[in-house]
Each structure stands twice: as structure tokens, then as C-alpha cells.
C-alpha positions as CSV (number, residue, x, y, z in Angstrom):
1,M,-13.6,40.6,-25.4
2,P,-16.3,39.3,-27.7
3,S,-16.3,35.3,-28.6
4,P,-14.9,34.5,-31.9
5,V,-16.7,32.4,-34.0
6,S,-15.3,31.0,-37.3
7,A,-16.8,32.0,-40.3
8,D,-18.0,28.4,-41.3
9,R,-20.2,27.8,-38.0
10,S,-22.6,29.6,-35.9
11,A,-22.5,30.1,-31.9
12,A,-24.2,27.3,-30.1
13,Q,-26.8,28.2,-27.7
14,P,-26.3,28.3,-24.2
15,P,-27.5,25.6,-21.5
16,G,-30.4,26.4,-19.6
17,R,-29.7,27.8,-16.4
18,G,-31.6,25.5,-14.4
19,S,-29.9,22.4,-16.1
20,V,-26.2,24.3,-15.2
21,E,-27.4,24.8,-11.3
22,A,-28.5,21.1,-11.1
23,L,-25.0,20.2,-12.3
24,I,-23.6,22.7,-9.9
25,K,-25.1,21.0,-7.1
26,Q,-24.3,17.7,-8.1
27,T,-20.5,18.6,-8.4
28,R,-20.7,20.3,-4.8
29,R,-22.2,17.3,-3.3
30,L,-19.5,15.1,-4.9
31,K,-16.9,17.5,-3.8
32,G,-18.1,17.2,-0.3
33,D,-18.3,13.5,-0.3
34,V,-14.8,13.3,-1.5
35,V,-13.7,15.8,1.3
36,A,-15.2,13.4,3.6
37,V,-13.5,10.4,2.3
38,R,-10.2,12.1,2.3
39,R,-10.6,13.1,6.1
40,D,-11.0,9.7,6.7
41,T,-7.9,8.1,5.2
42,R,-4.7,7.7,7.4
43,D,-2.2,10.9,7.1
44,D,0.8,9.7,8.9
45,G,2.8,9.6,5.4
46,S,4.5,6.0,6.4
47,D,3.0,3.9,3.8
48,P,3.3,4.4,0.1
49,Q,-0.3,3.4,-0.9
50,D,-1.6,6.0,1.4
51,R,0.5,8.5,-0.1
52,W,-0.9,7.6,-3.7
53,Q,-4.4,7.7,-2.3
54,R,-4.1,11.0,-0.5
55,A,-2.5,12.7,-4.2
56,L,-5.4,10.9,-6.1
57,Y,-8.0,12.3,-3.6
58,D,-5.9,15.9,-3.8
59,L,-6.0,15.8,-7.9
60,A,-9.6,15.1,-7.7
61,L,-10.8,17.8,-5.5
62,H,-8.8,20.2,-7.8
63,Q,-10.5,19.2,-10.6
64,L,-13.8,19.4,-9.2
65,D,-13.2,22.9,-7.7
66,D,-12.3,23.8,-11.4
67,L,-15.3,22.2,-12.9
68,D,-17.4,24.0,-10.2
69,A,-16.1,27.2,-11.3
70,H,-16.5,26.5,-15.0
71,L,-20.1,25.3,-14.4
72,A,-20.6,28.9,-12.6
73,Q,-19.4,30.6,-15.5
74,L,-21.8,28.8,-17.8
75,R,-24.6,29.7,-15.5
76,D,-23.8,33.5,-15.2
77,G,-23.0,33.9,-18.9
78,P,-20.5,36.1,-20.5
79,E,-19.9,39.8,-19.3
80,T,-21.4,42.4,-21.5
81,A,-19.1,43.7,-24.1
82,E,-18.3,47.2,-24.4
83,A,-17.8,49.2,-27.4
84,E,-14.4,49.0,-28.5
85,P,-12.7,52.3,-28.6
86,A,-10.3,53.8,-31.5
87,E,-7.3,52.9,-29.5
88,V,-5.7,49.6,-28.6
89,P,-8.4,48.4,-26.0
90,A,-6.8,48.2,-22.4
91,P,-6.7,45.0,-20.6
92,R,-9.8,43.9,-19.2
93,P,-9.3,43.6,-15.1
94,A,-9.5,40.6,-13.2
95,P,-12.9,39.8,-11.8
96,V,-13.2,41.6,-8.3
97,G,-13.0,39.3,-5.5
98,A,-11.3,36.5,-7.6
99,P,-8.9,34.9,-4.6
100,P,-5.3,34.4,-6.0
101,G,-5.3,30.6,-7.2
102,S,-8.8,30.5,-7.8
103,L,-10.1,29.2,-11.4
104,L,-11.0,32.8,-12.7
105,S,-7.6,33.9,-12.0
106,R,-6.1,31.1,-13.5
107,V,-7.9,31.3,-17.1
108,G,-7.2,34.3,-19.4
109,S,-7.9,35.3,-23.1
110,A,-6.4,36.8,-25.8
111,E,-7.0,37.9,-29.6
112,W,-4.4,38.7,-32.2
113,N,-6.0,40.9,-34.9
114,F,-3.7,40.5,-38.1
115,L,-6.0,43.0,-40.1
116,T,-5.1,46.0,-37.3
117,D,-2.0,44.2,-35.8
118,E,-3.7,45.1,-32.7
119,A,-3.6,42.5,-29.5
120,S,-5.6,42.3,-26.9
121,W,-5.2,40.3,-23.4
122,S,-7.6,39.8,-20.4
123,G,-6.6,41.2,-17.1
124,E,-6.4,37.2,-16.0
125,L,-3.9,36.6,-18.7
126,Y,-1.7,39.6,-17.5
127,E,-1.7,38.1,-13.9
128,I,-1.0,34.7,-15.2
129,L,2.0,36.0,-17.1
130,G,3.0,38.2,-14.1
131,R,2.9,41.1,-16.6
132,D,2.1,44.8,-15.7
133,P,-1.5,45.4,-16.9
134,A,-0.6,48.9,-18.1
135,A,2.0,47.3,-20.6
136,P,1.0,46.8,-23.9
137,A,-0.2,43.1,-25.0
138,L,2.5,40.8,-26.4
139,T,2.2,40.3,-30.3
140,L,2.4,36.5,-31.5
141,D,5.8,37.2,-32.4
142,E,7.0,38.7,-29.1
143,L,5.0,35.9,-27.0
144,P,7.8,33.2,-27.2
145,S,10.3,35.6,-25.4
146,L,8.2,34.5,-22.2
147,V,8.5,31.1,-23.2
148,L,11.3,28.6,-21.9
149,D,13.9,28.0,-24.5
150,E,13.0,24.1,-24.9
151,D,9.4,24.8,-25.3
152,R,9.5,27.6,-27.9
153,P,9.5,25.1,-30.8
154,K,6.4,23.7,-29.6
155,L,4.6,27.1,-29.2
156,T,5.9,28.0,-32.8
157,A,4.3,25.0,-34.3
158,M,1.4,25.4,-32.7
159,V,0.9,28.7,-33.9
160,T,2.2,28.1,-37.5
161,D,-0.2,25.1,-37.9
162,C,-3.3,27.5,-36.8
163,L,-2.4,30.4,-39.1
164,V,-1.3,28.3,-42.2
165,D,-3.3,25.2,-42.0
166,G,-6.1,26.3,-39.9
167,R,-5.6,23.7,-37.2
168,P,-7.0,24.4,-33.4
169,I,-4.5,25.1,-30.6
170,D,-4.2,22.9,-28.0
171,G,-0.7,22.3,-26.2
172,E,1.1,23.4,-23.1
173,F,4.2,25.6,-22.6
174,R,6.1,26.8,-19.8
175,V,6.7,30.5,-19.1
176,V,9.2,32.5,-16.8
177,R,7.4,35.2,-15.1
178,P,9.3,38.4,-14.1
179,D,9.9,37.0,-10.4
180,G,11.5,34.0,-12.0
181,S,9.0,31.8,-11.3
182,V,8.0,29.1,-13.9
183,R,4.1,28.4,-14.6
184,T,2.9,25.9,-16.8
185,V,0.3,27.2,-19.3
186,H,-2.3,25.2,-21.5
187,M,-3.3,27.1,-24.4
188,M,-6.4,26.6,-26.7
189,G,-7.3,28.6,-29.7
190,E,-8.5,28.8,-33.2
191,P,-8.2,31.2,-36.2
192,V,-11.1,33.4,-37.2
193,L,-11.7,33.6,-40.9
194,G,-12.6,36.8,-42.8
195,P,-15.2,37.3,-45.5
196,D,-12.4,36.1,-48.2
197,G,-11.9,33.1,-46.2
198,G,-8.4,34.3,-44.9
199,T,-7.1,34.1,-41.5
200,A,-8.4,37.4,-40.0
201,S,-7.4,36.8,-36.3
202,M,-6.6,34.3,-33.9
203,W,-8.2,34.0,-30.4
204,A,-7.0,31.7,-27.5
205,V,-7.7,30.8,-24.0
206,L,-4.8,30.3,-21.8
207,R,-5.0,28.4,-18.6
208,D,-2.6,28.2,-15.8
209,V,-2.3,24.3,-15.0
210,S,0.6,24.5,-12.8
211,E,-1.2,23.3,-10.0
212,L,-3.1,20.5,-11.8
213,R,0.6,19.3,-13.3
214,R,2.0,19.4,-9.8
215,H,-1.1,17.3,-8.5
216,R,-0.7,14.8,-11.2
217,R,3.1,14.8,-10.9
218,T,2.5,13.9,-7.1
219,V,0.0,11.2,-8.2
220,R,2.5,9.5,-10.7
221,E,5.3,10.0,-8.2
222,S,3.6,8.4,-5.2
223,H,2.2,5.6,-7.7
224,D,5.6,4.9,-8.8
225,S,6.6,4.6,-5.1
226,L,3.7,2.4,-4.3
227,R,4.8,0.2,-7.5
228,H,8.3,0.0,-6.2
229,H,7.0,-0.7,-2.7
230,R,4.9,-3.5,-3.8
231,R,7.6,-4.9,-6.0
232,R,9.9,-5.1,-3.0
233,A,7.6,-6.6,-0.6
234,Q,6.9,-9.2,-3.4
235,T,10.6,-9.8,-3.7
236,E,11.0,-10.0,0.2
237,R,8.0,-12.5,0.4
238,R,9.6,-14.7,-2.1
239,L,13.0,-14.9,-0.2
240,A,11.1,-15.4,3.0
241,V,9.0,-18.4,1.7
242,E,12.2,-19.8,0.0
243,L,14.1,-19.6,3.2
244,Q,11.2,-20.7,5.5
245,E,11.0,-23.8,2.9
246,A,14.7,-24.4,2.8
247,V,14.8,-24.7,6.6
248,L,11.3,-26.2,7.9
249,P,10.7,-29.7,7.3
250,P,7.9,-30.5,4.8
251,W,4.6,-30.2,6.3
252,R,2.5,-31.6,3.1
253,G,2.1,-35.3,4.5
254,S,3.5,-37.1,7.4
255,L,6.9,-36.1,8.9
256,R,9.3,-39.0,8.3
257,L,12.4,-39.0,10.2
258,P,15.3,-41.7,9.4
259,H,14.5,-44.0,12.1
260,Q,17.2,-46.8,12.9
261,G,14.8,-48.9,15.0
262,P,11.0,-49.2,15.4
263,R,9.0,-46.4,14.6
264,T,7.5,-45.1,18.1
265,L,5.9,-41.5,16.9
266,D,3.7,-40.9,14.2
267,L,4.2,-37.1,13.0
268,A,2.4,-34.6,10.9
269,A,2.3,-30.8,10.9
270,H,1.1,-28.1,8.9
271,Y,1.8,-24.2,8.4
272,L,-1.1,-21.5,8.2
273,P,0.0,-18.4,6.5
274,A,-1.8,-15.3,7.5
275,T,-5.0,-14.4,5.8
276,T,-4.7,-10.5,6.2
277,G,-1.3,-9.9,5.1
278,A,1.4,-10.8,2.6
279,L,4.5,-10.8,4.6
280,I,5.8,-14.2,6.2
281,G,6.4,-14.4,9.9
282,G,8.9,-16.2,12.3
283,D,6.7,-19.1,13.0
284,W,8.5,-22.6,13.1
285,Y,8.1,-26.2,13.8
286,D,10.8,-29.4,13.9
287,A,10.8,-32.6,14.6
288,L,14.7,-34.3,14.7
289,E,16.1,-37.5,15.6
290,L,18.9,-37.1,18.2
291,S,21.7,-39.4,18.2
292,D,20.6,-41.3,21.4
293,G,17.5,-42.5,20.1
294,A,15.3,-39.5,21.4
295,T,13.2,-37.3,19.2
296,L,13.2,-33.3,19.5
297,L,9.9,-31.6,19.1
298,S,9.7,-27.8,18.9
299,V,7.8,-25.1,17.8
300,G,8.2,-21.4,18.0
301,D,7.6,-17.8,16.9
302,L,9.8,-15.0,16.5
303,T,8.0,-11.7,16.3
304,G,7.8,-9.6,13.2
305,H,7.5,-10.3,9.5
306,G,9.8,-10.0,6.3
307,V,13.0,-11.5,5.4
308,A,15.0,-10.4,8.6
309,V,12.6,-12.2,10.8
310,T,12.4,-15.3,8.6
311,S,16.4,-15.0,8.7
312,G,16.3,-14.9,12.4
313,M,14.0,-17.8,12.9
314,A,16.4,-20.0,10.5
315,T,19.2,-18.7,12.9
316,L,17.2,-19.7,16.0
317,L,16.0,-23.2,14.6
318,G,19.6,-24.0,13.5
319,A,21.0,-23.3,17.2
320,V,18.0,-25.3,18.7
321,R,18.8,-28.5,16.4
322,G,22.6,-27.9,17.2
323,M,22.3,-27.9,20.9
324,A,19.6,-30.8,20.9
325,M,22.0,-32.8,18.8
326,A,24.8,-32.0,21.6
327,G,22.4,-33.5,24.4
328,T,21.2,-30.1,25.9
329,R,18.3,-30.8,28.0
330,P,15.0,-28.4,27.0
331,G,15.2,-26.1,30.0
332,E,19.0,-25.3,29.4
333,L,18.3,-25.3,25.7
334,L,16.0,-22.4,26.0
335,T,18.3,-20.4,28.7
336,M,21.1,-20.5,25.9
337,L,18.5,-19.7,23.2
338,N,17.5,-16.6,25.2
339,Q,21.5,-15.8,25.6
340,L,21.7,-16.0,21.9
341,L,18.9,-13.7,21.2
342,D,20.3,-11.3,24.0
343,A,23.5,-10.9,22.0
344,T,22.2,-10.4,18.5
345,V,22.8,-6.9,16.9
346,Q,19.0,-6.6,16.5
347,P,16.8,-6.9,19.5
348,A,13.9,-9.6,18.9
349,L,11.5,-11.5,21.1
350,G,10.2,-14.7,20.5
351,S,8.6,-17.8,22.4
352,A,9.1,-21.3,22.0
353,V,8.2,-24.8,23.4
354,C,10.7,-27.5,23.2
355,C,10.2,-31.3,23.8
356,R,12.4,-34.2,24.2
357,Y,10.8,-37.7,23.9
358,R,12.2,-40.9,24.9
359,P,10.7,-44.1,23.5
360,E,12.3,-46.4,25.8
361,D,10.3,-45.1,28.6
362,R,7.9,-42.8,26.6
363,S,8.9,-39.6,28.8
364,L,8.4,-36.2,27.5
365,V,10.6,-33.8,29.0
366,W,9.7,-30.0,27.8
367,A,10.1,-26.7,28.5
368,Q,8.5,-23.3,27.1
369,A,9.4,-19.7,26.6
370,G,6.2,-17.6,26.7
371,H,4.5,-20.2,24.6
372,P,1.3,-21.9,24.9
373,A,1.9,-25.3,26.6
374,P,1.4,-28.7,24.7
375,L,-1.7,-30.2,24.5
376,L,-2.1,-34.2,25.4
377,Y,-5.1,-36.1,24.1
378,R,-6.1,-39.4,25.7
379,D,-9.1,-41.7,25.4
380,G,-11.3,-38.9,23.8
381,T,-10.5,-36.0,26.0
382,G,-7.7,-33.4,26.0
383,R,-6.0,-31.1,28.7
384,S,-2.9,-28.3,28.6
385,L,0.3,-29.7,30.3
386,N,0.9,-27.6,33.4
387,A,3.8,-25.2,32.3
388,P,7.1,-24.4,33.9
389,D,8.5,-21.3,34.3
390,G,9.7,-19.5,31.3
391,V,9.8,-15.9,29.9
392,L,9.9,-14.8,26.4
393,L,13.3,-15.3,24.7
394,G,14.9,-12.0,24.5
395,A,12.9,-10.1,27.1
396,T,15.2,-10.9,30.0
397,T,18.9,-11.0,30.2
398,G,19.9,-14.1,32.3
399,A,16.7,-15.9,32.5
400,T,16.5,-19.4,33.3
401,Y,13.7,-21.9,32.0
402,G,12.4,-24.8,33.9
403,Q,11.5,-28.1,32.9
404,A,8.5,-30.5,33.1
405,E,8.1,-34.2,32.5
406,V,4.9,-36.5,31.4
407,T,4.9,-40.1,31.0
408,L,2.9,-40.9,27.7
409,E,1.1,-44.0,26.7
410,P,0.3,-45.7,23.5
411,G,-2.1,-43.9,21.3
412,D,-1.6,-40.4,23.1
413,I,-1.7,-37.6,20.9
414,V,0.4,-34.4,21.9
415,L,-0.2,-31.3,19.8
416,L,2.1,-28.1,19.7
417,H,0.8,-24.9,18.0
418,T,1.9,-21.4,18.0
419,D,-0.4,-18.5,19.0
420,G,-1.6,-17.1,15.6
421,L,-4.5,-19.6,15.0
422,V,-7.4,-17.1,15.2
423,A,-7.4,-13.5,14.9
424,G,-5.9,-11.4,17.7
425,H,-3.5,-13.9,18.8
426,G,-6.3,-15.4,21.2
427,S,-4.3,-18.3,22.8
428,T,-7.1,-18.9,25.3
429,T,-9.5,-19.5,22.4
430,A,-7.4,-21.3,20.4
431,V,-6.6,-23.6,23.0
432,D,-10.3,-23.8,23.9
433,R,-11.3,-24.8,20.5
434,L,-8.4,-27.3,20.2
435,L,-9.1,-29.2,23.2
436,G,-12.8,-29.3,21.9
437,L,-11.4,-31.5,18.8
438,A,-10.6,-34.3,21.5
439,P,-13.4,-36.8,20.3
440,R,-12.5,-36.5,16.9
441,F,-8.8,-36.9,17.7
442,G,-10.0,-40.2,19.5
443,T,-11.0,-41.7,16.2
444,A,-8.3,-40.4,14.0
445,R,-6.0,-43.2,13.0
446,T,-3.0,-41.1,12.1
447,A,-1.3,-37.9,12.9
448,Q,-2.2,-36.8,9.5
449,D,-5.8,-37.3,10.2
450,C,-5.7,-35.1,13.5
451,V,-3.9,-32.4,11.4
452,R,-6.9,-32.5,8.8
453,T,-9.2,-31.9,11.7
454,V,-7.3,-29.2,12.8
455,M,-7.6,-27.6,9.4
456,E,-11.2,-28.0,9.1
457,E,-11.5,-25.9,12.1
458,F,-9.1,-23.6,11.7
459,G,-8.2,-23.3,7.9
460,A,-10.8,-20.7,7.0
461,T,-10.2,-18.6,10.1
462,E,-9.3,-15.1,9.3
463,R,-5.5,-14.6,10.6
464,E,-3.6,-11.8,11.5
465,D,-0.4,-13.8,11.9
466,D,0.9,-17.0,10.6
467,A,0.5,-20.3,12.8
468,C,1.7,-23.9,12.5
469,V,0.6,-26.9,14.2
470,L,2.6,-30.2,15.1
471,V,1.1,-33.5,16.1
472,A,2.9,-36.4,17.5
473,R,1.3,-39.8,17.9
474,V,2.4,-42.3,20.4
475,T,2.5,-45.6,18.3
476,G,4.6,-47.8,20.5
């Protein structure tokens, strides 16, 4: 149908073919880039952020497809209008070759002539509304019969404002097709004024935006899911941090034990959170004065992250403290700890090293469960202690753990750590770098000075997991 023009303004000149062709090339190039980026994204559906990103990519591609088709229409120009017959014009058929779901099949037009009481629909509009092209076009009074009951007042108000007040139509409503499917239609239109200034007709362009709204709804729902996931993650992190802070000794400053006699160990520790994730892991450290005057030193790591793992860590640490206070030696303690993990409802793996220091003879008895051995620094050099047998906690039912003993000297430094100090859990790399700090440890006056040295070496390192360090310096 001819492009209607209001009486008070002239038709705009179409853009140059060359400039539109350049825009089409840019649009298609951009669409190709979006497709390439979309192809590189993960698509396992497990991560809310991934689902939200994919929904945005799909929406962007859908809109770029529409933009491409719109620009192609601008480039090709309007179809040549045929002379109008005296009878009611037949609907213009949809363009040949327009695939179902393409933009050309989703945009239709209509004109209602109030002087002749005639209605004219394009073939695309018949297709959008699911109407038989042989049937007469519906009048404005009949059009609401296709609309959902709750959307009819909206359509009526838009048409009334257009005809009475001359306002442009720009709104959406939902229609029910004969097959029962519901489609969302966006309608834009204006009144066409006659010579006397009255409304002679009204034209409208109607676009099926069902897919567009579906994509936007998917984006909104995936964004809501992502926001919920992040809120839950923040809550879990807060709970994990609070639980961790409740059970671990303070790591800011030196660790102070309520010694009854002379102070024989200078202790300090530090916890290093992961740098590549927000979740709290199951790493722990502990220093506990026992009833017989000995001191328990332990570090460990329960695999995983989150509140459940932090809660499991707190359970293990409580068990370690209880058994140590009861006089259980390190090897037997780890054996019983393995039995505890084996009996839990949720299977878990962990590693640990437990040391028992007796100040009267400066002996350090220790055992390990799949964990890096303690490092001993003496006279400016460092070495890793020879590890007794011990598998990961929770890995084998009925596992037993050996013990080793070493005699310390005044000024010796013992360093315990978990294996997340460097990216990739490089235990060997971390040990080599820690042993390389021996000359600096030799000049350190306190355990806290040693911890500061470790932080200078590892504090800025990117870590995939959290880690902790416990330093004990023999003072007497």
C-alpha cells in the first residue's frame, strides 16, 4: 500500500544506496563477531552467569538480524504500488522466499480508510495474525476480537488517542491466533489528515515481536538467576568467613598461648585467601597449649570451598583439639581423624600435619596425612623434614599413620604451611621458594618477622586456593 503521509509534513528522502550498503556490511560484520564470541563461551548450562551471557548474545543476534533486514529494505526501496481497483483491494501477498520467522514475515501493515469504510492489510499481517488471506480485513471495531481480554483496553485506548487527539500509536498487545497460539504484536501508526484537517484514515505497521520478547524474558530471568546466585554466594562467603574466624586463632600479630611457665615458643601465623575466587576453603592452622605443658601445632586442608567445607574444617579442628588434649599422639590422632572422615555422611578428603612439641627436651613429634612436611630452619639454612608414612584423610578406610621425631635447638624455626601458596597447588615450587627464605629467616628476631617475610614472597602471588602459614621459633 502507498506510504501514508500526514497532511502537515512532506515525505523524507530515502538514504543513499551506498551509505545503506555500508551500514549493512558493518551490521553483518558485527553479527559475525558476536557469533564468534558466542561460540567461544561455555555452554554446559551449569553457571548462572554463563546462561545470562548466552541469553544476551542470543538477544543481540536477534536484533542484529532485524537490523540487517530493515537496512536491506531501505536499500531496495518500497515496492512499486499498483493502481487500486474499485473494489476492496486484495491483501498483498507475503514476499516470495521469505522464510518463516524472518523479519519480512514478522512485519505487516494495515490502513483503515474512514471515508470509504475500507480496510487494507498486507499479506504479512494476515500471516502474523494467522488469518486466511482470502478473508476480508478486519475493521478497527473488529480488531479487538483477536486480542486477549486483558490487553483490549490498551488497544482501545491507543486507537482512541490516535483518532481523537491525533497521537501516534506505539504500543504492544497480545493476539490469539486461530490455532490457539498467542503472539505479541507491536503496533506503530498515525492518523492521515484529509483536506479539511479531519482524520481521513489511519495507517499502522504491526510487527510480531514474540521472539524478541522471549529473548528479553530469557535475559531478564537469567539475570535474576545470576543475581540470586551472587546473593547466595555472598551470604555463603559471609557465613564461611564468620565460621572460620570463630574457630581459627587470630592471625594478625603473634599467637599468644596462656603459658604457665617460661615462654618456650614464639608463634605467628597468617591466612592467605584465594585471589582467583570468592569462596572460602577448608584450610586451617592451630596452636594449642596442652595440659602436660606440651604445645600442639597443626595445619590442614579439607578439599572444596564454601560453608559446608568450612563447617567440616571446624569439625575436624575440634576433633584434633579434643584428642590432643586427651594426650593422643600425632600418629594415632591422624588415624582416628581418618576414621572420623570415613564415617561422615558427606565423603571428604583432607590433608594435615600435626606436631607435638615438648619444651623440656625440645623434641618435636609429628605425623602427616598427605601433607607437605614441616620445614626446619637452622643457622641460615633450611630443609624439609623426612616425612613418615601417611595418606590423605578420608582416602582409605583403616589407614594408619607413622610418626617422626626431631630434636630442636634454641633459635630453630619450624614452618608449617598448606599447599595453596602458589597457583596450581605447586607444592614443590612453594617448598623451594620457602627454603630459599632461609638467609632472611636467619636474621629474623621474631616469628612474626618470618611471617612478614613469607607475605612479602607470596602475598602478591595469584592463588587458586587459600593457604595458611604457621611459624614456631624456639626461644628456650
